[in-house]
N, C-alpha and C positions, 0 to 999 in steps of 0.2 A: 654612592654618589650623592653629594649635597644638592638638594633640590632648590633651596633658596637661602638667603642670609638676611638678617635683620639686627639692627642695633638693640632691639628689645630682648634679644636672646643673650646679650653680653653678661647679664647677671646670672644666667643659668649655668649650672655645671655642665661640663662636657658630656657627662653620662646622660643627664636629663635631655640634653640636646639630641644626642644620638637616638634615645628612646622615642622622642617626639618625631624625629625624622622617619624612623622605622614605622611608627604608627601611621604617619601621614602617607607613606608609600603604600602601606597595606590597604588603606582606605581607597587610594587611587586604583589599585589593582582590583579590589572588590567591586568598585563601581564599573570598571571596564568589563569585569568578569560576567556581570549579570545584564549588561546591555547587549543588544544585537551586535553581531560581529562587525558590521559595517559602521556602527555607531561607537565602536570602542575608542577610536581616537576622537574624543569629544569634539563636536563640530565647532563649538565656540573657541576651543583651543586652536583649531585650525584657521579660525577667522572667517568661518562661513555662517551666514545668517540671512534670512530673507523675510520680506513682508509682501503679502499678496495685495495687489492694487487693482486687478481686474479679473473677472471670471464670467463665463457665459451665464445667462439667466437660468436659474434652477428650473428644471422641468421642461426644457426645450424638447421639441418633437422631431423625430427622424422616421422616415419610411423604412420598413424592413428591407435590408440589403443595400440601403443608400449609403453614400460616402459623404462626409461633411468635415470641414476643417474649423476648429475653434481656436481662439487665442486666449492665453492666460498670461497676465503680466505680473512680474515680481520686482520689487525694489531691492537692490543689493544693500542691506543694512549691516553687513559684516565688515571685515577688515582687509579682504583680498579681492582682487579683480576676478570676475568670472570669465571663463573662456569657453568657446565651443569646440576646441581642439586641444591636443596635448594630453598629458597624463591625468589631469584632474578636470577634464571637460565636464560641463554642467549639462545634465539631461533630466528627464523624468522617467521613473520606473512605475510599474504597477505596484499597488500597495494595498494593505489591509485585506488579505495578508500580503507580505512582501513577495515579489516575483511570482504572483499568481498569473494564470492564463486568463486574459480578458476576453469578454464577449465581443469587444469592439476592435480587436486587432485589425490593422490595415496593412496594405502591401508595403507602405513606405516605413514601417517600423523596423528598427534595427533587429529585433527579435521579439518573441511574444511577451517579453517582460520590459523591454526598453522602448518607449514609445516615441520620443522626440528629443532632439538636442536643442540647446539654446539657439535662438535665431541669430542674434548678433555675434560678431566675431569676439567681442569682449564687452563686458559691462563693468565699469568702474564703481567703486563704493559711492552710494547715493544715487546712481543712475537706475533706470528701469530696463529690465530685459524681458524678452517675450518668448514664449513657447507656442509654436503653431502645431497643434495636435490634430492629426487626421484620425477620424473615427469611421469605421464601417459597421453599420447597425446589423445585429443578428436578424435572422429571418422570423423570429418568434415575437409576436407583439407582447408588450408588457412594460412595466416601469422598472428601470434598471438604475443601480447606483454603481459608479465607477470611481475608485479612489486611486490617486497617483501621488508621488512624492518626488520633490526636487532633490538631486544628489550631485555631488562632485565625485566623479569616477575614481574608484579605489581609494577614496579619501574620507568622505563623510556624507551622511544624510544631512540635508541642510535644514536647520530649524526654521519653522515658518513656511516651509515649502510643501506641506501636504494640502491637497484639495480634493473635493468630491464633486463629481458631476451627476446630476439626476436627469435621466434621459427617458422620455416616453417614446417607445418604438411603436408606431402605428396607432397610437391613441393618446389623448390628452388627459385621460382620467383613470388610468390603470391603477388598481389598488395594491397589487402584489409586487413586492420587491423581488426580482429574480436575480440570483447570483449563481448561475450554472456554468460549468466549464464547457467549451466547445466539444462536439462529438463528431465521430467520423461519418455517421450517416445523418442525412437531413430528414426532417419530418415532411411528409408529402402534403401538398395543398389539397387535401381531401378530407371529407367527414368520415368518421368511422361508421361501420355498419351497425354498431351496437346501440342499445338504448339504455336509459338511466336505470340503475338498480332500484328495487323497491326501497322506500325510505323507512329506516328503522332508527328510532331515537335521534332523529335529525340528521342521520348519515345516509347519503346517497351519492353516487358518482356515475359518470359516463365518459367513455373514451371518445374524444373528438378527433384527435390526430395521432398518427403513429408513423414510425420510420418506414415501415413496409407492411403490406398486407400479408405477405409470405416471405420467409427468409430461406434462401438457398445457401448452403455452406458445406464445407468438408467436415468430416468427423473430427471433433475436438477443436475446431476453429473458433477463435474469439469473435463474438458478434456484439457490436455496440448498437444499442437500440434506444429510441426515445419515444415517449408518449406524452400527449397533452390530455389531461384529465380535468373535466369540468366538475365543480362542486354543485351538484343538483339537489343537495339537501338544505337544511336550515341551520346547521351548525358550522361555525367558522373552523377551518383547519389550521392549526398552529404547527404541528409536526406531521410529516408524511413519510411513510415507510413502505417499501415493497418487500414482501416476504414470500417464502416458500416453506413447505412443511418437510423438507428433506431431512434425513438423519445426518448427524455429524460423522460422516465416514467418507473416506477418500474417493470412493467410486461414484458419488453423487454426480450424475452425468452433466448437469448444466452449471455446477458451481464454478466460480471464477475467483482469482486471487484478489480482485478489487472489492469483493463483497465484504460487508461490514462483519458478518459472521456466517456460520454455515447455513442459516435459514433466513438471513436478512440481507437483501441485495444492496439497498441504498436507503439513507436517511436524509431528508431535506427539512431543515429548520430555518431556511431563509425566508423571512417575512411570513405572512399569513394569507390564506385563501378564503375570502368571504363567500357566502352563498352566491352562486352565479359566476364566480371567478374561475380562472383557468390556471392550472399548475403544470409545469413541464418536469418530467423525471427522466433522467438519463442513466442507463446502467449497461453493464457488459455481462454476457453469459457465455458459457462454452457450449457449442453445438454438441448434441448427443453423439455418442461414439458408435452408434449403430446405423448402417445405411438404411434409408427409407423415410417414410413420412412420420413426423412426430408433432404432437401438440404440447407446447410448454405452457404451463399455467402458473401464474403468480397471483397473490392477493395483495391488497393495499390496506394499510392501517393508518388511521389519522388519530392524533391525540392518544396513541397507544391502544386504539380499539380497531379491530378489523371491520371493514365495511361489509355488512352481510350481503351475500349473493352478488358480489362484484368480483370479477376475475379479469386478469390480463392474460388472454390466450394468444399465443404466438405460434402459428403453423411454421414448422421448420422442415425443409426437405434436405436430408443429408445425402450427399451425392457419392460419398465413398466411406468405407469403413476405417477402423483405427488400427489395421494390421501392420502399418508401417513400423510401429515401435519394435516389432520382432526383428526387423531388418536393420536397426541402427548399428553402425559400425563400432567396433571396439576402439577405445582411445588409450588403452593400457596394454602392456605386453601380454601376448597370448598366454605365456606361462602362468601369469597371476590369476587367470580365470579358471584354472583347473581345480575342481572341488576337492581333490584328494591332497592338496598342498596347503600348508599353513602360510598365510600372508600377514603382513603388518596390518593392524587395525586401520581401516580407511578413515581418512579425515574428510568429513563431509562439509560442503558449503551450501548453506540454506539461505535463500532469499527471504528476508523477514518482512520488509515493507518498503514501499516507495516513499521517498521524501517529497511530500507535496503539501497541499493545503492542510492536511491533517496535522502536520508538524510545523506549519508555517514556513515550509521550504528549507528548514535547517534541521540539524540533528545535534542533540546535547547528550554526551556520553560520559559516564564516570564508572569506576570499578571499585570493588570493595577491598582491593589490595593496592599496593603501589603498582603502577603500570606505566607503559611506555606508548607514546604516540610515534609511529614510524610510517614511512612511505612504503609503496608497493615493493621496493627493492630492499627493505629492511633498514633504510637510512634513518637514523634517530632524529626525530623532530622535537622531542621533549620527554623528560622523565617526570612523571606525575605522581603526586602524593595520593594516598588512599582517599577515596571519595572526591577527588578533585575533578571538576567537570571541564570538558573542552567542548566548545560550540563550533560546529563546522558546517560548510555547505559547498556546493559546486555551482559554478557559473562560468560560462564562456571559456571552457577548456581549462579552468583552474579550480583547484580545491583551496578554499579559504578556511582558516581555523584561528581560534582565539584561545590560548592556554594561559591567559593572564598577563601576557606581554603585548597586548594590542594585536591587531590583525596581522596574520602572516599568510603566505600562500605558496603553493607548489603545483606543478603540473602532474604530479604523480598521486594516485589515489591513496587514501588514508587507512591505516590499520590501528586499532585500539587493543593493545596486547597486555593482559595482566601478567605480573611477575610470578604469580603463584599458579600452579597447575589447577587449583580448585577455585581460581578467581571467577567472580561473577560480575558482569558489567551490566549497567542499567542505561536504557535509552530514556533519559529523564523527561523529555518532552513528548513521549508517546505513552498515552494512558487510555486504554480501551474503555475505561469507565466514562471518560469524558467525550470521546469521539465515536464510540461504537455501542454505547449503552450496555456495556458488558458489566458483569459483577466484579471483575478483577482487572487490575492494570495489565498484568502479564507482559511486563516490559523489561524483565531481567533474563539474562542468558549466560550460559557457561562459556568460558574461554574467549576467543577472539571475536571482535566485531570489526566490520570494515565498511567504509563509505566509498562507493564506486559508481561512476556514471556508466550506464549500459547503452551503448550507441544504438543497437538494433531495436531497443525499446524506446529510445529517447527518454529515458527515465534515470533518476538517481536512486540507488537501492542501498539499504543497510543489509549486510550479509553476515551471517553467523558461521564461523568456522570452528568445528569441534569434532572429536572422535565420534564414530557412529553410535557406540553404546551410550554415550552421554546424550546424544541427540534423541535416542529412543526414550530416555528418562522423561523428557518433556513432551513426548508425543501425546496429542489429545484425541487420538482415534479410539481410545477406550478410557476407563476410569477405575477408581477404587472399587466400584460397586459391581462390576461384572465378575463372572466366575473366573477363578484363577487360571484354570486350564484354557479358557477362552482368551484371557489376556496373553498367555504364553503363545497361543496359536496366532493371534493377531500380530503380536510383536515380532514373531519369527517371519511372518509374511511381510511386515513393514521393513524389517532388516533386509530381507531379500530384495524388496523393491528398491531400497536405498542402494544396495550393492550393485544391482543391475544397472542403475543410472550412474553410479560412480564409475563402473567399467566402461561406460559409453560417453558420458558427460557431453551429450549433444542436445538434450532436450531444451536447455536454456543457453544454447550457443557457447558453452564452455565457461560462462561467467559464474554460474553456480549449478549444483547438481539438481536441486529441487527447490521449490518455494515452500512456504509455511502454510499453505492453504489447501482447500479441499480438492483442487485439481491435481495436486500431488498428494501430500499427507499433512493433516492438520497438526501444527507444531506450535506450542505456546511457551516452551522454555522452562526456566527454573521455578517460577512461582507455581506453575501447574504441577511440576514435579513434586514440590513440597506439599501441595494439597492432596495429590494422588500418589502417595509414597509407595503404595503397593505395586504400581507400575514398575518401579525400580527393581523390586524383588523379582518380578516376572522377567524383566530384561536380564538380570543377573543369572536367573535359573536357566535361561536359554542362551547364555553368552556365546556370541560368535556363530551360532547355528543358522544356516540358511537352507532354503529349498533348492535342490539341484536335480538336473536331469541329464543323464548320459555324461556325467562328469563335469557339467558346467552350470553356472548360475541360471536358474529357471525364471521365466517371467510368470508372476503369480497374481493375475487380476482377481479382484474380489468386489462384492457389491452389497447393497443393504439387505435386500430380502428377495426371495423367489416366490413363484406361484406354484411351487410343488416340485420343481425340477430346475437344475442348472443347465446352461447351454454350453455346447462345445465351442471352441474358438472358430471352427469352420462355419458353424451355423450362423454366427453373427457377423464375423469379419472376413470370412473366406480364408482359403489356405488351410494348412494343417499344422497344429501344434500338438504333438503326440500326447503330452501329459495333461491337456485340458480337454477332457471328454465330459459330456453332460452326464449327470448322475441324479437319482431321485433325491428329493428333499422332503421326507415324510412329515417332519414337524411343521414345516411351512404349509404343507398341504392340509394337515389336520387343523391348523389354526385358521385356514381360509385366507391366507395372506395373498396379496397381489404382488406382481413383479415391481421392484423399485431398483432401477439401475439397468445395466446392460445384460445381466444374467449370466455372465461368463466367469467361471472359476468358483470361488467360495462365496456362498450366501452367509452373511454375518449372523442373521437370526437363526438359521439352521445350525451353524457352528456353535452358537451360544446354547441352544437347546441340547445339542449333543454333549457339550461339556456338563451341563446340569444332569444329564442322564448317566454320567460316569465315564464318558470317553476322554482319553488323554489328549494332550495337544498333538502328540505324534500321530495318534489314530485319526484325528480330525484332518490333519494335513494330508495324510496318505489317502483319505477318503475323497477329498475334493481334487487332488492333483495326482493323477494316475501314474504309478511307476516311478515316483520321485525318490531321491535319497535325501536324508537330512545329515549334513556334514558340518562339523565345527571348522570354520575357516580361519579363525585367529584365536590366540590365547588371551 
């Protein structure tokens, strides 16, 4: 299609003209390709532009929990009339990052991302329009920055429409900029019973506020917690982290999918906390799986140094055990769970990550082969070249994507499918080195990726769909450096765990079988597989083999280390599971190890020592799981 004509081109040959037009078209596509999807139809081309003419005074004060309305004025300096209704109505969204959850969300907002519409019915070019923004202050005092952006719905972000409000909540001189998302539990208006830790090298801290003195929860329940920590030392805190010393193994009892890594709960780099200042940290943990009283302990690191003798201790009363997993109903045909029958290799669905602030609320995916973008029913949305990236996101019951032809949308979720069976897809805007302080990006995955909104979580997830053996290649529950017989032991248990949840598909309400984190099994995908290539050998050596009892897939819990013995299922969770009987763990006893985890099933440290002493993987499995059979379930 000819994009423009000019008398200046009359002297050019037809061939040169076509080449110029092609180059010009490519430049337009590339420009759109690297802009945010909602900016792909360049705003100036659409005739939208604004100039801010009024804004509340910077640093105005609100009382905690108070509601206040502010007015922002914009002159329409574009070429089209603004409307507050219709397909391209003008409103403001949360911004920096786009579609973030604001601390000042109010009841009259359209949703947590869309704060207010244009007040006037219409604003012609040259006229001034107004946004009346209602703000409800959070409960926690501090200095906040809230950024918003003017937008024409489904059309364009409006240039000149970005603005930032600086708001002091409960104080006129707060020094810390706080940008934390809302949490489910609120901090109590009470002082913590603790005292400041001894000062070492300028580091000291004291807990002033906490969500609750004691937590009561069911086994395995998600608990969101918030603490207010005062800097009682002399050193300014630039970065703050909550950490635990757990091992990277799936049975770590309090690990949660939201954690930055297996031993790092949360990282806060928003602003700095000067001596005497207060910082709020929100995190989620999983309640222990054993009924009874527990004390969960975390440490805090500032500027990458752990504060000496300072601990976050959380008493947790678990009211019920985790035995319910044994009673989960089958969601596959009864015949396919019989261990003496060969079945097709299961295709696993693994929840990789939520699309949130970490990825700026969008996902950018490419594949190393030609690939296809399809909807949930397999409908073709686009045939993509090798390494061509598509940017996509979900909002208001629609999936939006940009494949180089400006923004498109569908109400069906999106699948990114390589044409080659060995295809590797990359989540280009997910880099653990940048967002999780990890050593590797670990953002490449075999086979299909999928972008889907999960209603019961109210979250958008990227899901990896691939055969179970390929899933095990990228499993980060072990490494190159562990004994080979231990690797084969652990991978067989992990395969059994995966199959058990494939047969039921109820743990994550049918949207995916497992997530990629320690509350299921730690999975990092293709890059981890390449670094730890011996895992693939151990997977292949045990191909298709699972642990079974009485002709059916067995549940095979395991944990980090024991105190000299393992526990039976009944001792910890009640009820009877015939193949999980407590056994001695002499290596753990001789080493003076303490219990880490629930204690049921296989102790990883004992199993590793058994492998070093010459036990085979089959021997180890039969030792920890009484009376089981090892069967190959697929070829």
